[in-house]
C-alpha positions in Angstrom: 79.6 -101.1 -157.3 77.2 -98.0 -157.8 74.5 -100.3 -159.9 74.5 -103.0 -157.2 73.9 -100.1 -154.6 70.7 -99.1 -156.5 69.4 -102.9 -156.8 69.9 -103.0 -153.0 67.8 -99.7 -152.3 65.0 -100.7 -154.8 64.6 -104.1 -153.3 64.6 -102.5 -150.1 61.9 -100.2 -151.0 59.9 -102.8 -152.4 60.0 -105.0 -149.0 59.3 -101.9 -147.0 56.1 -101.4 -149.3 55.0 -104.8 -148.9 55.5 -104.9 -145.2 53.3 -101.9 -145.2 50.7 -103.3 -147.3 50.9 -106.6 -145.5 50.2 -104.8 -142.0 47.4 -102.4 -143.6 45.5 -105.4 -145.3 45.8 -107.5 -142.0 42.0 -108.8 -141.2 42.7 -108.1 -137.4 43.3 -104.2 -138.7 40.8 -104.2 -141.5 39.0 -100.6 -141.4 35.3 -100.9 -142.0 34.1 -98.8 -145.2 32.1 -96.6 -143.0 35.4 -95.7 -141.0 37.0 -94.1 -144.5 34.7 -91.3 -144.2 35.6 -90.3 -140.6 38.6 -88.0 -139.4 41.4 -89.8 -137.9 42.4 -89.6 -134.0 44.8 -86.6 -133.3 42.8 -84.3 -135.6 41.9 -80.8 -134.5 40.4 -77.3 -135.7 41.7 -75.3 -132.7 40.7 -76.8 -129.4 37.9 -78.8 -131.1 38.3 -82.4 -131.9 37.6 -83.7 -135.4 38.5 -87.4 -134.6 35.7 -89.6 -135.5 33.3 -87.1 -137.4 32.6 -86.9 -141.1 33.5 -84.1 -143.0 29.9 -82.9 -143.0 29.8 -83.6 -139.0 32.8 -81.5 -138.4 31.5 -78.6 -140.4 28.5 -78.7 -138.5 30.5 -78.8 -135.1 32.9 -75.9 -136.2 29.6 -73.9 -137.3 27.7 -74.4 -134.1 30.7 -73.1 -132.1 31.0 -70.3 -134.5 27.5 -69.5 -133.5 28.2 -69.7 -130.1 31.0 -67.0 -130.5 28.9 -64.8 -132.1 26.8 -64.1 -128.8 30.1 -63.3 -126.9 30.0 -59.6 -126.0 32.4 -57.5 -127.1 32.8 -54.0 -125.4 34.5 -51.1 -126.7 36.1 -48.2 -124.9 35.0 -44.7 -126.3 35.7 -41.4 -125.0 35.7 -40.6 -121.4 34.3 -43.5 -119.2 31.7 -44.2 -121.9 31.2 -48.0 -122.9 29.6 -49.5 -126.1 28.8 -53.2 -126.1 27.9 -55.5 -128.7 27.7 -59.0 -129.6 30.5 -60.5 -131.9 27.6 -61.4 -134.4 26.9 -57.3 -134.8 30.3 -57.2 -136.2 29.7 -59.8 -139.0 31.4 -62.6 -137.4 32.1 -65.7 -139.6 34.8 -68.3 -140.1 36.3 -68.7 -143.3 38.7 -71.8 -143.5 36.1 -74.2 -144.4 38.0 -76.1 -146.9 40.5 -77.3 -144.1 38.1 -79.6 -143.0 37.9 -81.2 -146.3 41.7 -81.6 -145.9 41.3 -82.8 -142.3 38.9 -85.7 -143.5 41.2 -86.4 -146.4 44.5 -86.7 -144.1 45.6 -90.5 -144.2 43.4 -91.4 -146.9 44.5 -89.4 -150.1 47.6 -89.4 -152.0 50.0 -92.3 -152.7 50.5 -94.9 -149.9 54.0 -93.6 -148.6 51.9 -90.1 -148.0 49.4 -91.8 -146.4 51.4 -94.2 -144.3 53.4 -90.9 -143.2 50.3 -89.1 -142.2 49.2 -91.6 -139.9 52.6 -92.1 -138.3 52.9 -88.3 -137.8 49.6 -88.3 -135.9 51.1 -91.2 -133.7 53.7 -88.8 -132.6 51.4 -85.5 -132.2 48.1 -84.0 -133.4 47.3 -82.3 -136.5 45.7 -79.0 -135.4 44.4 -76.6 -138.0 43.8 -73.0 -137.0 40.1 -71.7 -137.1 40.2 -68.4 -139.2 37.9 -65.9 -138.2 36.7 -62.8 -140.3 34.6 -59.7 -139.6 32.6 -57.3 -141.8 34.6 -53.9 -141.8 31.4 -52.1 -143.0 29.5 -53.4 -139.9 32.5 -52.6 -137.4 32.6 -48.9 -139.3 28.9 -48.6 -138.5 29.4 -49.4 -135.0 32.2 -46.8 -134.7 30.7 -44.1 -136.3 26.9 -44.3 -134.8 27.2 -45.8 -131.5 30.8 -45.0 -130.2 31.7 -41.4 -131.8 28.2 -40.2 -130.2 30.6 -39.7 -127.2 33.5 -37.6 -129.1 34.1 -34.2 -127.4 34.6 -31.6 -129.9 37.8 -29.2 -129.5 36.4 -25.7 -128.3 39.3 -23.1 -129.3 40.5 -20.4 -127.2 38.4 -17.3 -128.1 38.6 -13.6 -127.7 36.0 -11.0 -127.8 36.0 -7.2 -127.5 33.8 -5.5 -125.0 33.5 -1.8 -124.3 36.9 -1.4 -126.0 38.5 -4.1 -124.2 39.4 -7.5 -125.2 38.0 -10.8 -123.1 39.8 -14.0 -123.6 37.9 -17.3 -122.8 40.2 -20.4 -122.8 38.8 -23.4 -124.8 39.2 -27.1 -124.3 40.7 -30.2 -125.7 38.8 -32.6 -127.9 38.6 -36.2 -128.1 37.3 -38.4 -130.8 37.3 -42.1 -131.9 39.9 -42.8 -134.6 37.6 -44.8 -136.9 40.1 -46.3 -139.0 42.9 -47.3 -136.6 40.1 -48.8 -134.0 38.8 -50.6 -137.1 41.9 -52.4 -137.7 42.8 -52.6 -133.8 39.3 -54.6 -133.3 39.7 -56.8 -136.8 43.3 -57.9 -135.6 42.2 -58.9 -132.0 39.2 -60.8 -132.9 40.5 -62.6 -135.8 44.1 -63.3 -134.0 44.4 -62.7 -130.4 40.8 -63.7 -129.5 40.5 -66.3 -126.6 36.9 -66.6 -127.4 35.7 -65.2 -124.2 33.4 -61.9 -123.6 36.1 -59.1 -124.6 36.7 -55.5 -123.9 38.6 -53.3 -126.4 40.0 -49.8 -125.9 39.5 -47.8 -128.9 41.9 -45.5 -130.9 41.3 -42.1 -129.3 42.8 -38.7 -131.2 43.1 -35.7 -128.7 42.7 -32.5 -130.7 44.0 -29.4 -128.8 42.4 -26.2 -128.9 43.6 -23.8 -131.9 46.1 -20.9 -130.4 47.1 -20.2 -127.0 46.0 -17.7 -124.1 49.5 -16.3 -124.5 49.1 -15.5 -128.5 45.5 -14.2 -127.9 47.0 -11.6 -125.3 49.4 -10.1 -128.0 46.4 -9.1 -130.2 46.6 -5.8 -129.4 48.0 -3.9 -132.5 45.7 -2.4 -135.2 46.8 -3.8 -138.5 44.2 -1.7 -140.6 41.0 0.0 -140.2 38.8 1.6 -142.9 35.6 3.6 -142.8 32.9 4.3 -145.0 29.9 6.4 -144.6 26.1 5.4 -145.7 24.6 8.8 -144.5 22.4 8.8 -147.6 21.1 5.6 -147.6 17.5 4.6 -147.2 16.3 3.2 -143.8 16.4 -0.6 -145.2 19.5 -0.1 -146.6 21.1 1.2 -143.3 19.7 -1.9 -141.6 21.3 -4.3 -144.2 24.7 -2.5 -143.5 24.3 -2.8 -139.6 23.3 -6.2 -139.8 26.4 -7.3 -142.1 28.8 -5.6 -139.7 27.0 -7.4 -136.8 27.5 -10.6 -138.2 31.1 -10.0 -139.2 32.3 -8.6 -135.9 34.0 -10.7 -133.7 35.8 -13.3 -136.3 38.7 -14.8 -135.1 41.0 -16.4 -137.9 44.0 -18.6 -136.8 46.8 -18.8 -139.2 46.1 -20.3 -142.6 42.3 -19.8 -141.7 40.1 -18.4 -144.7 37.4 -16.4 -144.3 34.6 -15.7 -146.6 32.4 -12.8 -146.5 29.4 -14.4 -148.2 29.6 -17.6 -146.1 29.4 -15.5 -142.9 26.5 -13.2 -143.9 24.2 -15.3 -145.4 21.5 -16.2 -146.0 19.8 -13.0 -147.2 16.5 -13.4 -145.6 14.2 -11.5 -143.2 14.9 -14.0 -140.8 18.4 -13.0 -140.7 18.0 -9.4 -140.6 17.4 -8.1 -143.8 15.3 -5.8 -145.7 14.5 -5.1 -149.2 17.0 -2.4 -150.7 18.5 -1.1 -153.8 21.2 -3.3 -155.4 22.5 -3.8 -158.9 21.1 -6.3 -161.2 22.0 -6.4 -164.7 22.9 -2.8 -165.2 19.8 -1.9 -162.9 19.1 -0.5 -159.3 16.7 -3.2 -158.0 15.1 -3.7 -154.5 16.5 -7.1 -153.1 16.5 -8.5 -149.8 20.2 -7.7 -148.4 20.5 -4.3 -150.9 23.5 -2.6 -149.8 25.5 -5.5 -148.2 28.1 -4.8 -150.7 29.2 -1.7 -148.6 30.0 -4.1 -145.9 32.1 -6.2 -147.9 34.1 -3.2 -149.6 34.7 -1.9 -146.1 36.3 -4.9 -144.6 38.3 -5.3 -148.2 40.1 -2.4 -147.4 40.8 -3.0 -143.9 42.4 -6.5 -145.1 44.4 -4.3 -147.7 46.0 -2.1 -145.1 46.5 -5.2 -142.9 48.4 -6.8 -145.8 46.3 -10.1 -145.6 46.3 -12.5 -148.8 43.2 -11.8 -150.8 42.1 -14.8 -152.3 39.0 -13.6 -154.3 37.7 -10.4 -155.1 35.2 -9.0 -157.6 34.1 -5.4 -158.8 30.9 -4.2 -159.1 29.1 -4.1 -162.3 28.5 -0.3 -162.2 30.5 2.1 -160.3 29.8 3.2 -156.6 30.4 6.3 -155.1 31.4 5.5 -151.4 35.0 4.5 -152.4 37.3 5.2 -155.4 37.4 2.8 -158.6 39.0 -0.6 -158.0 38.8 -0.2 -154.0 35.5 -2.2 -153.9 34.5 -5.8 -153.6 31.1 -7.0 -154.9 29.1 -9.8 -153.0 26.5 -11.4 -155.4 24.6 -14.5 -154.5 23.0 -15.1 -158.0 26.3 -14.9 -159.8 28.5 -16.5 -157.2 30.8 -13.3 -156.1 32.5 -13.5 -152.8 35.1 -11.8 -151.3 37.5 -14.2 -149.4 40.8 -13.7 -147.8 43.2 -15.8 -146.0 44.9 -15.0 -142.4 48.7 -14.9 -143.8 50.1 -13.5 -140.4 51.8 -15.9 -138.3 49.4 -14.9 -135.4 45.9 -15.0 -134.8 43.8 -11.8 -136.1 40.4 -10.4 -134.7 37.7 -8.5 -137.0 35.8 -5.8 -135.5 32.7 -4.4 -137.4 31.2 -1.6 -135.9 28.2 1.0 -137.1 27.8 4.3 -135.7 26.4 7.7 -136.9 25.8 6.2 -140.3 29.3 5.2 -140.6 30.6 1.4 -141.2 34.3 0.8 -139.8 36.2 -2.6 -139.8 39.4 -2.7 -137.9 41.6 -5.8 -137.9 43.7 -6.6 -134.6 46.8 -8.9 -134.2 50.4 -8.7 -133.3 52.2 -6.4 -135.5 54.9 -7.8 -137.0 56.0 -4.9 -139.7 58.9 -2.6 -138.9 57.8 0.7 -137.6 58.9 2.3 -140.6 56.6 0.2 -142.8 53.9 2.1 -144.5 51.5 0.9 -147.1 48.9 2.8 -149.1 46.7 2.4 -152.0 46.0 4.9 -154.9 43.3 4.4 -157.5 44.1 5.3 -160.8 41.4 5.8 -163.8 42.5 4.3 -166.9 39.4 5.7 -169.1 35.9 6.9 -168.9 33.0 6.2 -171.0 30.1 8.6 -170.6 26.5 7.5 -172.1 25.6 8.8 -175.3 21.6 8.5 -175.0 18.9 8.3 -172.7 16.2 5.3 -172.6 12.5 6.3 -172.1 9.9 3.5 -171.3 6.2 4.2 -171.7 3.9 2.0 -169.5 0.5 1.9 -169.4 0.5 0.1 -166.0 1.1 3.4 -164.4 -1.1 6.7 -164.7 -0.2 9.7 -166.4 1.7 11.9 -164.4 4.0 9.0 -163.0 7.7 9.0 -163.9 10.5 7.0 -162.5 14.0 8.4 -163.4 17.4 6.2 -162.9 20.4 7.8 -162.8 23.1 7.5 -165.5 26.3 5.9 -164.9 29.7 6.7 -166.3 31.7 3.8 -167.4 35.4 3.2 -166.0 38.4 0.8 -166.4 40.6 1.6 -163.2 43.4 -0.3 -161.3 44.7 0.0 -157.7 48.3 0.4 -156.6 49.6 -0.9 -153.5 52.8 1.5 -152.6 55.2 0.3 -149.7 57.5 2.9 -148.0 60.0 2.0 -145.6 61.0 5.0 -143.3 59.7 7.4 -145.8 61.1 5.9 -149.1 59.2 4.2 -151.6 60.4 0.6 -152.1 57.8 -0.8 -154.1 54.6 -0.4 -156.0 52.7 -2.9 -157.9 49.3 -3.0 -159.4 47.0 -5.7 -157.1 43.8 -5.3 -159.1 42.3 -4.2 -162.2 38.4 -3.2 -162.6 36.2 -2.4 -165.4 32.8 -0.9 -164.8 29.8 -0.5 -167.2 28.2 2.7 -168.8 24.6 2.8 -168.1 22.5 5.3 -169.7 20.1 7.4 -167.8 16.6 5.9 -167.8 12.8 6.6 -167.3 9.8 4.8 -166.8 6.9 7.0 -168.0 3.0 6.5 -167.0 0.8 7.1 -170.1 -2.4 5.5 -168.9 -5.3 8.4 -168.9 -8.8 8.8 -170.2 -8.1 12.8 -170.8 -7.3 12.7 -174.6 -5.4 16.0 -174.1 -3.3 14.6 -171.3 -2.5 11.3 -173.6 -1.6 13.6 -176.6 0.8 15.7 -174.3 2.6 13.1 -172.5 3.0 10.7 -175.8 4.8 13.8 -177.6 6.9 14.3 -174.4 7.9 10.6 -174.7 8.6 10.8 -178.7 10.9 14.0 -177.9 13.5 11.7 -176.3 14.2 13.8 -173.7 14.0 12.6 -170.0 13.8 16.3 -168.8 11.1 17.1 -171.0 9.0 14.1 -169.9 9.6 14.9 -166.2 8.3 18.4 -166.7 5.5 17.2 -168.7 4.5 14.7 -166.3 4.8 17.4 -163.5 2.9 19.9 -165.3 0.1 17.2 -166.0 0.2 15.9 -162.2 -0.2 19.4 -161.0 -3.2 20.3 -163.6 -4.8 17.2 -162.4 -4.2 18.1 -158.6 -5.6 21.3 -159.1 -8.5 19.7 -161.0 -8.9 17.2 -158.1 -9.1 20.2 -155.6 -11.6 22.4 -157.7 -14.1 19.5 -157.7 -13.2 18.7 -154.1 -14.2 22.6 -153.5 -17.1 22.3 -155.6 -18.2 19.2 -154.1 -17.8 20.7 -150.5 -20.0 23.7 -151.4 -22.7 21.8 -152.8 -22.6 19.8 -149.7 -23.0 22.9 -147.6 -25.7 24.3 -149.6 -27.4 21.1 -149.4 -27.1 20.9 -145.8 -28.2 24.7 -145.3 -31.3 24.0 -147.3 -32.0 20.7 -145.0 -31.9 23.0 -142.2 -34.0 25.8 -143.7 -36.8 22.9 -144.1 -36.3 21.7 -140.8 -37.0 25.0 -139.3 -40.2 25.5 -141.6 -41.5 22.2 -140.4 -40.8 23.2 -136.5 -42.7 26.1 -137.2 -45.7 24.5 -138.7 -45.9 22.1 -135.7 -45.7 25.2 -133.2 -48.7 27.0 -135.1 -50.5 23.9 -135.2 -50.2 23.2 -131.6 -51.2 26.9 -130.8 -54.4 26.4 -132.8 -54.9 23.0 -131.1 -54.8 24.7 -127.6 -57.2 27.4 -128.6 -60.0 25.4 -129.9 -59.4 23.5 -126.6 -60.4 26.5 -124.3 -64.0 26.7 -122.9 
């Protein structure tokens, strides 16, 4: 029974194929050879009929349609009421499924006879529609967003606070708006490639809103002194004084929100005359040399101690190469552009802080304001401990022919130290913790002198060279002072002698003039006598 059924099925299939072949080969329905190259009725790409076209003609038709799409206006809604219009071609519009044209041309013409017959029968019952697949250039979209749309972005302005005449003045900020480039790019790409109706279009871009940092309420609470520290620069040169005052000015008024990191160097740079700096003494390679901004380390050191008392998180601090005198060892914080030294700290409080820097009466003071969160009985103090001291064991004398005899420049010695700084915390008068927060090492530097030895006087040359050979700076100072005094006395004596001779010459000149005048008078009198009748 099963074998008989299979035979019947095979026979039926053979008959069906014969009928199909016979129908397709009837002279009245024969297809011309050129018709084998054109696309069948009912085949579309999007809304475009491809019927009767060859593959190349269909590709040309779709390409022409896409070229028309490239001229369509696409308008982007940026921040506020600003709009940016481009044409779709500016976004790199192209179509990417050209291979579907080849599939459309092969429909009903390739494959086995059953497959071709089925394809033709399907077209009788409904159209075959291939989607028009478009693509854009993401880099071009990004360029339009960043270069044309983002120019209308509005930066947020944080709420600010300043201290004027001992009072805080608050200015409210404003929210910012900016184009979210990545989200907008994806939004544009999705719309053009999947939801576009091929007409002029408007697309609202994704806009991010950034609220100003802080709040007026938080700023109004910044009335507590968290830490304050003062150092004196009364013995500084005028240029060094100006540098300290300029550094305090540049830092004054800084507002830090929770988590903000402050860089002293970034705030006070560049060290140029245009930025208010003058040449003054500073440490370099174990020597004191003049450099623009000399003395600025007293600014960072004073701020460092105010930060410690405020118990803020210090993220970078360096000691000086040699000891300084305006604070104790390990209580300093150096700034050095050449070696990359900076003093940095983070506002580790939960509320904003405000830094006030003032100079008055040759004193610099930094005060850090905020909202006090420590218990009233909480007291923090810092103690400097010297671990070792190294005194210089020699002096350095450098003779120079670039200076005349009598010149001497002396640089003081610096004692070497190692030290550490203790942080001590008391609660209600009871010490609860003691920890070392930094260790510092300061180089020893011997006293040195540069001695001028240039002279034409052999006696002076012998005397100053003997002083240099003694190895004693004090001997050099005494001999240089003596020679300088002798040269000054000799110069004065010569000046007095020159003045005497000048006066004598003047007197002789006056006498000669008087004699000549007398002779003229006598000659005039003789002439008058001879002229009498």
